[in-house]
N, C-alpha and C positions, 0 to 999 in steps of 0.2 A: 531201725537201727539208727543210732546217732551217726551223722555222718560230718558221714563221709557223705525266607530265603531270599536273603536280601542280595543283590548284585553289589560288586567292587564299584560299578559305574555310579551307583547311588551315593557313595562315600564320598565326603567333600567337606573339609575343614581344612582352612590354609593357615600356615605359619610361615615363619621367617627362619631360614637356616642363619649360620652364622656368617655366610658368605652373601647373605642379603638377597638370596633367590627364593622364591615363593617354593612350599612342597606340600603337596597336597596330604594331609594326615588321614588314615582310613577311621571312617567312622561306621563301616560295618563290614561284616564278613563273606567273602565270594561264596557262590554255591560249591558244596563238595571240599571245603577247605579242611576239616577235621580229618584225622587218617582212618576214622572208623565210621566217617559219616555215611559212606554208601550201603553199609550193612544195615541201615534202616529200610531199605527198600530191596533186601535181599530175602531168600528163605528163611523161614524161623520154625521152631517145633512149638506145638501147642501151650507148653509151659513156659518160653521164653517171651520177654516183653522187652520191645526197643523202642526208644522215644528220643526225639531229637527237638530241642526247643531254642528258639533265640529270646528267651525270655531275659532281660535285662535286672529282673528282680530276684533270679535265682541266686541263692549265696554259692560263695565259693566252695567247690567240692569239700575241702579240707575245712570242716566245720564243726570243731570239738564243742563251740558253747550253743550248736542247735540253733543258729539263727534262722528264721524264717523267711526274711527278707533281705537283700542286698542292697546296700544304701552308701555305695562306695563312688558315686559319679561317674561309672562307666559309660564308654560311648557304645558299645555293642559288646553281645555275649552271645556264645552258643555252646550248648550241652548236649552229649550223647550219653546216654544210660542205656545198660543192658542189667536185666534183673530175672532169675531163674532160680526159683526156691531159694537157697541160702547164698546163692551166687550174685554178686553185684560188681560191675564194672562202670567205669565212667571214663569220658573225655570231656575237657571244658577248655575253651578258649575266651579270655577276656581281654578286651582292649579298652585303654584308658586314654582321656584326652592330652595326657602328659606322662613322662616318666616319673616325674616326681609323684603323679598319682598313683602309678603302678608300684612305686616303691611303699607308698602310704599303705597300699592293700597287702602288701608282705608283711610290713611292721604289725597290722591288724591281725595277720593270720598267726604271728608268733605270739602277739600278745593274748590272744585268744588260746592257743596252745597252753600258754603259761597259766592264765586264768582258769582255765575249764579243763586242764590235762587229766583230771582223775576226778572222779566223784559216783554217786550211787551206792547201792548197796544190793546184797544177794543178787539176783538175776538180773538187775539193772546197773551194776556196777560196770566202770570200764575204765580205761587210761589211756593215755597216748604217752610215747616217746618219740622224739624227732633228731636228725642230725643235718647239718649242713650238707649240701652235695655240689660238687663242681660240675654245674651245666648252666649255661646262658651267663647273664650278669649275677644271679643270687638263686639260690635254689635249696629245697628242704626234702628230704625223704622222712616221711611220717609212717608210724606202725600205731594202728588202733587196735585196743584189745578188749574185746566184751566177753559177756558170758558165754556165749555159744559159738563165737566166730571170732576173726581177726581180719583187719585190711592193712593194705601196704598202699602209700600214696607218694607221687612225687609232684609237687608243685615248684614251677621255674617261672622266673621273671626275665624278659628280654626287653630290653627297651621299655616301651609303654604297653608292654601286653604280658599277661599271664597265663600261663596253661598249666593244666591240672590231669593227672592219671592217677586212677583208682582201681584196685583190685582186692577183692576180699582172699583171706587165706595166704600161706606160706611165709610168714614173718616170726621173728623171734624179737626180744626186746634189745638185743644189742644192735639190731638194724644193720644186718651184713649186707653188703653192697651185692653180693650173689643172689640175694632173695628180690633185689629191686632191678636187676638187668632189663627185664622186658620193659619195664615203665621208665628207667633210664633212656633207653634206647629210643621208645616212642616221646620222651621229653627233649631229648638232642635234637630229633630228628624235626619236631616243631618248633623247636627255639630257631632252628636255622630257617625253616619256612617263613616264620613271623618277619624275618630282615627282609622279606621280599614284599611285604605289604608296605605301602608308601607311609613314609613318617615313623613307622614303629622303632627303627633303629636309626635314628638320625645321625 
């Protein structure tokens, strides 16, 4: 389907705030930071596959152009994924060295949605629709429509960080907020949590 443990003590890039005081900008994510992270070590059924990766090369989970590698200058990234037959669920947090870089990442997602929003034919056909959502500093809710499945995604930027939540199923092309409430709730929780990291919400 097209798509859709480093300690905080190790983080440390220094920037200067408007008041002239040094502030440590986070360059790593603390262990256990993701909302779903603890599930990786929990019980699972034989057909359930859970994975956690800190790879900075993993593309943003809203990935309509099916990019294989991220090249957006990120400082850190962590992605949780859950797969079980036709079910896919993910949570991703990406830290950037500046708010400008995070804004550029969001612009790139919008550009990819516009460029690769429809394509394929027969069983390979797909399309995406998206709308702005009132979370954090900027956010989108995205519906992905495929031959045998659909996806719901919410991507939010807060300061110099971006968070993404993805689930399969339960979406229509009008993207009603009611279909996205669980993802919006998680995105709101994470947007607030991100501001607890040094330098993210300066």
